[in-house]
N, C-alpha and C positions, 0 to 999 in steps of 0.2 A: 411291770407296770407300764401303761401307755397313757400319756396325756392326750395324744392324738394318734390317728391311724391314717396312713397313706393308702388310699384305695387302689391306685394304679402303680404297678411296679415301675421304678425308675430305671431306664436302660443304661446302667453303669458300664456294662461290658461292651457296649457299642463304642465307648470312648477308651477302651482298654489299651489299644495301640498308642493313642495319643498320650495317655497318662503314663504309660510305661516309658515312652520316649522322654517325657518331661522329667520323670524320676531318674532316668539314666543321665540326662544332662546335668541335673542338680547334683547327682552323685559324683560325676566326673569333676564338676567345678569344686565340690567340697574336697575331693582328694587333691586337686591341683593346689588349692589354698593351703592345705595341710603340708604339702611337700614344699611349696615355695615360701610361705610365710611362717609356717610352724605354729605351735601353741605357745602362748605367753604363760609359761609355767610360773606358779607362785613360789615363794621361798620355801614352802613345805616340800617341794620337789627338788629345787635347785640348791637349797641351803641358804642360810642368811640369818638376819636378826629381825625379830618381831617385837615392837615396842608399843605400849599403850600409855599415852600421856593425857593429862587432864589440865584444862585451862579454867581459870575462874570466870572470865568474861566471854570466853569463846575465841576461836581462831579462824583465820581464813585458810582453807585447805590448800588452795593453789599457791598461796604465799609460802606456806610451810613446805610444800613440795619443791618449789623453786629454790628455797633456802637450803634444803638438804641435798639437792642435786650436785652441789659444789663439793661434797665430801664422798660421793659415791661413784664407783666405776660404772655402775649400771643404772637401770631405771628405779627410782624410788617410788613406792606405792604408798599414798597417803589417803586414808578414808576416814570419814566422820562416822562414829558409832552412835547412830541415833541423832545426836545433836553435835554441833561443832565445838562443844566443850570437851568431848571425849574423842581423841584422835588415835587411830591405829596407824603405825608406821612400819613398813616392811622394806628392809634394805638387803640387797644381795651381799654375799661375802666379798670382802676387799682384800686383795693379795697383800700379805705382809702386815695386815692390821688385825689384831685379835678382836673378837666380837665385843668383849668388855670395853676395850678402848674405843671401838666404833660407837657404842651406845653412849659413852661419856662425851664423845665429840658431838653427837646429836643433841644431847641435853645442854651442852655449852652453847651451841648455836641457837637453840630455841630460847634459852634463858637470856641470851643477849638481846633478843627482840621482846621477850615478855618474861620478866623475873618470876611471875606467879605460876608458871608451868611446873607441874610435878610429874614424876615418873610413877605410874601405877604398877606396871609389870613389864618384864622383859624376858624374852625367850631366845635361846641360841639354837639354831638348827644347822648341824654340820652337813657337808656334802655326802657323807656316807649314809646319814639318815635319809637324806633326800633321795639317793639312789635306791635305798630300801623301800621307800614309799612308792616310787615308780614301779619297782618290781612287784610289790604286793598289790598295787592297784591294777596292773595288767593281769596278774594272776586271778584277782577277784573277778575281773571282767571276763576272762577266759572260762572260769568255773561257772559263771552265770550262763554263758553261751552254751557250754557243754550240757549243763542241766536242762536248759530249754530244749535243746536238740533231743535229748533222751526222753523228756516228758512228751513232746509232740510226736515223736516216733512211736511211742507206746500207745498214746491215745488216738492218733490219727494214722491214716495211710501216709506213706513216705512223701507223696506229692505235697500234702498239706505241711508236713514238717519242713521240707526244703523251702517252700514258698514263704512260710512264716519266718524262718531264719533270715532269708534274703531281705524281707521287709524290715525286720528288726535291725539288721546291720545297716540298712539304708537309713533308718532313724538315727542310729548312733553316729554314722559318718556325717550326716547332715548337721547334727548338733556340733560336732567337732569342727566342721567346716565353718559354721557361724563364728565360733570362738577364734578360729584361725584368721578369718577374714577381718573381723573387727578388733582382733587382738585383745579380746576380753581376757581377764585373768583366769587361768585354769587352775583351780585349787582342789583340795580334797572334797569340799562340799559340792563342787561341780561334778566330780566323779561319782559321788553318792547320788546326785540327781540323774546322771546317765544310767546308773544301775536301776534306779527306780523307774525310769522310762522304759527300760527293757521289759520289766515285769508288767508294766501298765500296757505296753503295746501287745505283749503276748496275750494278756487277758482279752483285749479287744479282738485279736485274731481268733482266739478260741471260741468266743461268742459267735462270730460270723461263721466259722468253720462248722460249729455244731449245728447251726441252722441249715447250712448247705447240705450236710450229711443227712439231716432229718428230711429235707426236701426230696432227696434222691429216693427215699424209702416211702414217700407218700403216694398213694394211688392216684391222687389228683394231679400229680406232677409227671405221670408216666409219658404223656405226649409232649412234654416240654423239652426244649433243647437245653444243653448244659449252660450256655449264657443266660437263658431265661430263668433257670433254676437258681443260679447265683444271684441274678438281679432281684428275684423274689426274696431270697434270704437276706440280702443287704437291706432292702426296703423294709422288711419286717422288723429289723433291728434298729432302724433309724431313730425311732422314738426313744428307745433305751440309750442309744449312743448320745443323742442330744442332751438328754437329762443328766446322764452320768458325767460326760465329759464337760458339759457346760458348767455344772456345779463345781467340778474339780478345777477347771480352768479359772473360775471366779475366785476360788480360794487361793490358788497359786498366784494369780495376779495381785491379790491383796498382800501376799507375802512379798512379792516383787516390789510393790509400791511402798508399803509401810513397814516391811521387815527389817530395813536397815542393811548395812554392809555385811553383817554376819550371814544373812540368808539370801543375799542378792544373787550370788552365783548359783546356788541350789535352785532358787525359784526361776532364774533365767533359763537354766537347762530344762527344767520341767515345762516351762511355758512353751518353749520351742518343741520339746519332745511330744507333748500331748497333741499339739496341732498336727505334727507330721505322723504321729502314731495312728491317728484316725485316718489320715490320708493313705498311709501305707497299708493298713489293714483292709481298706476298701478298694483302693485304686492301684495297689502294687501287688499284694499277695493274691487277691482274687484273679486278676488277669493271668498271673503266673500259673495258676491251677489249670487254666485252659491251655496255656503254652506247653505244660507238662503232659498234656493228653488225658486229663481227668474225664472219665465217662461213667456211665451207670454201672458198667461191669466192675469198676474199681471198688464200689461201695455197696451197691444193692445186691447183697448175696441172696440167693434163692432160699426161701424158708422151707424146711423139711416138714412135710405133712405128717401129722400125728396119726398113727394107726389106731383105729377104734378097737377098744378091748373086746375080745370075744367072750361072751357070757357062756 
């Protein structure tokens, strides 16, 4: 479906070296922040206590956080679940203090300020469970990457597969770099968002790659250079890209703004991933095809002429 059609091809590949350089710089910065600042792992990975409390009249989140910092060895995470009447509290494990005792201390402090506060639920996550989640999360990410490599290698020529994998890894590292730089909490929902971004980015790459492959086989494109063929393919898919990604981004932004704390990390990862997914599919993966030496001989296989049946 096309709501509009761009008549003249946009010369994307003429900026290929510049966009590749920008991508390399952002990638290096993301890796630098990951190594120097690290990820702010949630208690689901590190182990700790997760509590959900309810107030009758509402509570001030910053005040609750400051109050609880006195009993915790690490950073206390306090979030409002929709309204400030429902508060989620996440505390890291404290050496020598059982989780049950730590939760009782939290309730004693909160009730000292507001006797109406009640405990709705509490969960205890041990360090062993956190290590298990880290291992399983990395395993899931590795399995997705391997699956994408196999799929693209079977469907396309190896240059396409390698270019798409580099572009997708670019997206993942950029998202992680944002979370490391701003020290946003990295939770299981964020990991789920990253896995979703991988699939989303691959889909965009496949659409562009399919059109590039078709262009190489069109008689009208025989006299065109490789950059011109790629430019035509990207331009032809622009309408679809704007419609699809624009509507998806609008939905994700609504989750980010109105979804509350439960969906915040997931929506944030998707918001960043969709933007960079479009960028990498067009301005990272496509220039890499030229760098890898893609030409007509790689794709346009000569068709065998059918012999006429002799009567």
